[in-house]
C-alpha positions as CSV (number, residue, x, y, z in Angstrom):
1,V,79.1,-274.3,113.1
2,P,78.6,-272.4,109.7
3,D,75.4,-270.8,109.1
4,P,73.7,-273.2,106.5
5,F,72.9,-269.9,104.2
6,Y,75.6,-267.5,105.2
7,V,78.2,-269.9,105.1
8,T,81.1,-267.8,105.2
9,L,79.7,-264.9,107.2
10,A,78.3,-266.2,110.1
11,A,78.7,-269.2,112.5
12,F,77.0,-270.4,115.9
13,A,78.8,-271.5,119.0
14,T,77.7,-274.8,120.2
15,V,77.3,-275.1,124.0
16,P,77.9,-278.7,125.4
17,R,74.7,-280.7,126.1
18,N,76.3,-281.9,129.3
19,W,77.2,-278.6,130.6
20,L,73.3,-278.1,130.0
21,K,72.3,-281.0,131.9
22,E,74.5,-279.8,134.7
23,L,72.7,-276.4,134.8
24,L,69.4,-277.9,134.8
25,H,70.5,-280.1,138.0
26,R,71.8,-277.0,139.8
27,C,68.4,-275.4,139.3
28,A,66.8,-278.6,140.5
29,D,68.9,-278.3,143.6
30,H,67.6,-274.7,144.3
31,D,63.7,-275.6,143.1
32,L,64.2,-273.5,140.2
33,Q,63.1,-274.2,136.6
34,I,64.1,-273.3,133.2
35,L,62.2,-272.1,130.3
36,W,64.5,-273.1,127.0
37,D,63.7,-270.2,124.3
38,L,65.2,-270.6,120.7
39,H,66.1,-267.0,119.6
40,A,68.7,-267.4,116.4
41,F,67.6,-269.7,113.5
42,P,69.3,-270.9,110.3
43,G,69.5,-267.5,108.1
44,G,68.0,-265.8,110.6
45,A,64.2,-265.7,111.3
46,A,63.5,-262.3,112.2
47,D,65.1,-258.3,111.8
48,G,66.3,-258.1,114.7
49,T,70.2,-257.7,116.4
50,Y,69.7,-261.6,118.0
51,N,68.9,-263.5,114.9
52,G,72.2,-264.9,114.4
53,V,73.2,-263.5,111.1
54,W,73.0,-259.8,111.7
55,P,73.5,-257.3,109.9
56,S,72.8,-259.5,107.1
57,P,69.1,-259.7,105.8
58,P,67.0,-262.5,107.6
59,E,66.6,-265.6,104.7
60,F,65.0,-268.0,106.8
61,W,61.6,-267.8,105.4
62,M,62.7,-267.3,101.8
63,Q,65.6,-269.4,100.8
64,N,67.2,-272.6,100.8
65,V,70.2,-274.0,102.4
66,N,73.8,-273.2,100.6
67,I,75.1,-276.2,101.8
68,G,74.6,-279.7,101.0
69,D,71.0,-280.6,99.5
70,R,70.2,-277.3,98.1
71,S,66.5,-278.1,98.0
72,I,66.1,-278.0,101.5
73,A,64.5,-274.9,102.6
74,L,65.9,-273.4,105.5
75,A,62.4,-273.1,107.3
76,D,62.6,-276.6,107.5
77,T,65.9,-276.7,108.9
78,G,64.2,-274.7,111.6
79,L,61.7,-277.4,112.2
80,W,64.8,-280.1,112.8
81,V,66.1,-277.8,115.4
82,A,62.6,-277.6,117.1
83,Q,62.5,-281.4,117.2
84,A,65.8,-281.8,118.6
85,L,65.2,-279.5,121.5
86,I,61.5,-281.6,121.9
87,N,63.6,-284.6,121.7
88,W,66.5,-283.8,124.0
89,V,64.2,-282.8,126.8
90,E,62.3,-285.9,126.5
91,G,65.3,-287.8,126.9
92,L,66.6,-286.0,130.1
93,D,67.1,-287.5,133.4
94,D,64.1,-287.3,135.8
95,K,66.0,-284.7,137.8
96,A,67.1,-282.9,134.9
97,R,63.8,-282.8,133.3
98,G,61.9,-281.8,136.4
99,A,63.8,-278.4,136.2
100,V,62.4,-277.8,132.6
101,Y,59.3,-275.5,132.7
102,G,58.8,-275.3,129.2
103,V,60.1,-274.6,125.9
104,S,59.8,-271.6,123.5
105,L,60.7,-273.0,119.8
106,M,60.7,-269.6,118.1
107,N,61.5,-266.2,119.6
108,E,59.7,-263.4,117.9
109,P,59.0,-265.1,114.9
110,A,59.2,-263.0,112.0
111,H,59.8,-259.7,113.8
112,M,59.7,-256.3,111.7
113,A,58.1,-258.3,108.7
114,A,55.1,-256.0,108.6
115,S,57.2,-253.0,108.5
116,D,60.1,-254.5,106.4
117,A,57.3,-255.3,103.5
118,D,56.0,-251.8,103.6
119,Q,59.5,-250.7,102.7
120,G,59.9,-253.0,100.0
121,K,62.2,-255.4,102.1
122,A,60.0,-258.5,102.8
123,F,61.2,-261.3,104.0
124,I,58.3,-263.7,104.2
125,K,56.3,-265.2,102.0
126,S,53.1,-264.6,103.8
127,E,51.9,-264.2,107.3
128,Q,50.2,-267.6,106.9
129,Q,53.7,-268.9,106.3
130,V,54.9,-267.9,109.8
131,L,51.4,-269.1,111.7
132,D,52.4,-272.7,109.6
133,W,55.2,-273.1,111.0
134,L,54.3,-272.3,114.6
135,A,51.6,-274.5,114.0
136,S,53.9,-277.5,112.7
137,S,56.1,-277.1,115.7
138,A,53.5,-276.8,118.1
139,D,52.2,-280.3,116.7
140,M,55.7,-281.8,117.1
141,F,55.2,-280.7,120.9
142,R,51.9,-282.1,121.0
143,K,52.6,-285.3,119.7
144,S,55.7,-285.7,122.2
145,K,55.8,-287.0,125.8
146,L,56.0,-283.3,126.8
147,P,52.4,-282.6,127.3
148,S,52.0,-285.8,129.6
149,Q,55.1,-284.7,131.4
150,N,53.5,-281.3,132.6
151,K,55.8,-279.4,130.1
152,K,54.5,-275.9,128.8
153,L,54.6,-274.9,125.3
154,F,55.1,-271.0,125.2
155,V,53.6,-269.9,121.4
156,Q,55.5,-266.6,121.2
157,V,53.8,-264.3,118.5
158,I,55.0,-260.8,118.1
159,E,52.9,-258.1,116.7
160,T,55.5,-256.4,114.7
161,A,55.2,-259.7,112.1
162,F,51.6,-258.9,111.6
163,K,49.5,-256.0,109.4
164,D,46.6,-256.6,111.8
165,F,47.4,-259.0,114.7
166,D,44.1,-259.1,116.3
167,E,42.3,-259.9,113.2
168,T,45.0,-262.7,112.2
169,V,46.5,-264.1,115.2
170,I,43.5,-264.7,117.5
171,P,41.4,-266.5,115.5
172,W,44.3,-268.5,114.3
173,Y,45.2,-269.3,118.3
174,N,41.8,-270.4,118.8
175,D,41.4,-272.6,116.1
176,K,45.1,-274.5,116.3
177,F,44.9,-275.1,120.0
178,S,41.9,-276.4,121.8
179,K,40.4,-275.1,125.1
180,S,42.0,-277.7,126.8
181,E,45.3,-277.5,125.5
182,Q,45.1,-273.6,126.2
183,Q,44.3,-274.7,129.8
184,S,46.9,-277.6,130.3
185,W,49.9,-276.9,128.2
186,A,49.8,-274.3,125.3
187,V,50.8,-270.6,126.7
188,M,50.0,-267.4,124.3
189,D,53.5,-265.6,124.8
190,R,53.4,-261.5,123.9
191,H,56.7,-259.5,124.7
192,W,56.0,-256.3,126.3
193,Y,58.6,-253.4,126.5
194,I,57.7,-249.5,126.7
195,A,61.2,-248.7,125.4
196,W,59.2,-248.4,121.8
197,Y,56.3,-246.7,122.7
198,D,56.8,-242.9,122.6
199,K,53.6,-242.1,124.8
200,C,54.9,-244.6,127.4
201,Q,58.7,-243.8,127.5
202,I,60.3,-241.9,130.4
203,R,63.2,-240.1,129.0
204,T,66.1,-237.6,130.0
205,V,64.9,-235.3,126.7
206,P,61.4,-234.3,125.6
207,G,59.3,-236.5,123.1
208,G,58.1,-239.4,125.8
209,G,55.3,-239.6,128.0
210,A,57.0,-238.2,130.7
211,M,60.7,-236.7,131.9
212,C,62.7,-238.4,134.1
213,D,62.5,-235.6,136.8
214,D,59.0,-235.6,136.7
215,S,57.2,-236.3,140.0
216,L,57.3,-240.1,141.1
217,E,53.5,-240.1,141.3
218,D,52.8,-238.7,137.8
219,I,55.3,-241.1,136.6
220,K,53.6,-243.9,138.3
221,T,50.1,-242.9,137.2
222,L,51.9,-242.9,133.3
223,L,53.3,-246.2,134.1
224,Q,50.0,-248.1,135.5
225,G,48.2,-246.9,132.6
226,C,50.3,-248.2,130.0
227,A,50.6,-251.4,131.9
228,N,46.8,-251.9,132.6
229,S,46.4,-251.0,128.9
230,F,48.8,-254.0,127.4
231,A,47.7,-256.5,130.2
232,E,43.9,-255.6,130.5
233,D,43.9,-256.0,126.5
234,F,45.9,-259.4,126.5
235,A,44.0,-260.7,129.3
236,K,40.4,-259.8,127.7
237,K,41.6,-261.4,124.1
238,F,43.1,-264.7,125.1
239,D,41.4,-267.2,127.8
240,G,44.0,-269.8,128.4
241,Q,47.3,-269.5,129.8
242,K,49.4,-266.3,129.2
243,A,52.6,-264.9,129.5
244,S,55.0,-262.2,128.7
245,S,58.4,-264.3,128.5
246,E,60.1,-260.7,128.1
247,F,59.7,-257.6,129.9
248,S,62.0,-255.2,131.3
249,V,62.2,-251.6,133.0
250,G,64.0,-250.1,130.1
251,T,62.0,-246.6,129.3
252,Y,63.6,-245.6,126.1
253,S,65.3,-247.3,123.2
254,E,68.1,-245.1,123.3
255,A,69.6,-246.4,126.6
256,T,71.7,-243.3,126.8
257,L,69.0,-240.9,127.2
258,A,66.4,-243.5,129.2
259,C,66.0,-242.7,132.7
260,N,68.1,-244.7,135.1
261,D,66.5,-243.2,138.5
262,R,66.7,-246.2,140.4
263,E,63.6,-245.2,142.6
264,V,61.5,-244.8,139.1
265,L,63.3,-248.1,138.1
266,K,62.0,-249.8,141.2
267,A,58.4,-248.0,141.1
268,F,58.1,-249.4,137.1
269,L,58.9,-252.8,138.0
270,E,56.5,-253.0,140.9
271,V,53.7,-251.8,138.7
272,E,54.6,-254.3,136.0
273,V,54.7,-257.5,138.5
274,K,51.6,-256.2,140.1
275,T,49.7,-255.6,136.9
276,F,50.8,-258.7,135.1
277,D,49.7,-260.9,138.2
278,S,46.4,-259.3,138.7
279,N,45.2,-260.0,134.8
280,G,46.8,-263.6,134.9
281,I,49.9,-263.1,132.9
282,M,53.3,-265.1,134.0
283,P,56.2,-262.5,133.4
284,F,59.7,-263.1,132.7
285,F,62.3,-260.5,133.1
286,W,64.7,-259.8,130.5
287,T,67.5,-260.5,131.5
288,W,69.1,-261.3,134.8
289,R,72.4,-259.5,133.6
290,M,74.0,-257.2,131.2
291,P,78.0,-257.5,131.8
292,Y,78.8,-256.1,128.4
293,G,76.7,-253.8,127.8
294,K,76.9,-251.4,131.0
295,V,74.8,-248.7,129.4
296,F,71.9,-250.9,129.3
297,E,72.4,-252.3,132.8
298,P,70.0,-250.0,134.8
299,G,66.7,-251.0,132.7
300,W,67.5,-254.4,131.7
301,S,69.6,-256.2,134.3
302,L,67.7,-257.6,137.3
303,K,70.5,-258.2,138.9
304,A,71.7,-254.9,139.1
305,L,68.3,-253.4,139.8
306,A,68.2,-255.8,142.9
307,G,71.4,-254.2,144.0
308,L,73.3,-257.9,143.7
309,E,75.4,-256.9,141.0
310,T,79.1,-256.6,142.2
311,S,81.7,-257.3,139.3
312,S,82.4,-254.5,136.5
313,A,82.9,-256.1,133.3
314,E,84.8,-254.5,130.6
315,Q,83.8,-254.4,127.2
316,C,87.0,-254.8,125.5
317,F,90.5,-255.7,126.8
318,P,93.2,-254.2,124.7
319,L,96.6,-256.3,124.4
320,P,99.5,-254.9,126.7
321,S,101.5,-253.9,123.5
322,T,98.5,-251.9,122.0
323,S,99.3,-248.2,121.8
324,I,96.6,-245.7,121.4
325,V,97.4,-243.0,118.4
């Protein structure tokens, strides 16, 4: 399906809904639940490789569609997508819907907007525009049957979208979601990765918080301090339900120079999970498998970290007749 802005440059592959229902039935058979998390939006809603239009600049917040009725804002089409997901979950059979834990109606909204604006590459009209979109999508959830069906709305907000996250997001969240809603269906969701925080990184080269061959006890002390700093701050500032729907054991943003020592990574995972739990934060490891990015596998594949990964997927498959010159 062509992207409605980058009509000739980007397209989205659709996933058969019956296949998704089958997946939910399989989850139900194993007492598992799924959080549906919408990542890519028309025109790109974040400045990241996952936005669906990369490497083209994100236009979701600023532009209209380039097909059909060109008076329609891309941001409005995003609300259509969010509403469609809500309607789909509402209409599932009981078994399938029982396997849905909740929905996140936009992943990392306007990621990198603050720093991009500082560099003269603004891709949002204002921070308030982003918050208004999140409020509108949340109101769709609020008016649906999903709260009464015990489904959660994960309100994913990322620090990189705001000049001052605390001063902007905390009062907005408390204004838009009542105490009762925060205790029942609304979940404040913040991602946490040390891979982009110099003082917490574990590298194989100098420049981070520790070296990969430092003593395990010293590394654990560093990681515990970093985890405490995030989790305790999160718990102090948000009273209701909290989650970190993305975390990993990736120790450096440049994966080839990250620490891949299994003992370090397993110790890191234990620190994170225990710290999240003690601060009332629901954690989701990102991700289960990394079959086509082997260099990222040690820090970003839970299956590999658990020692359960047996396949070795190739990243490219040359034609038999291809000769390398």
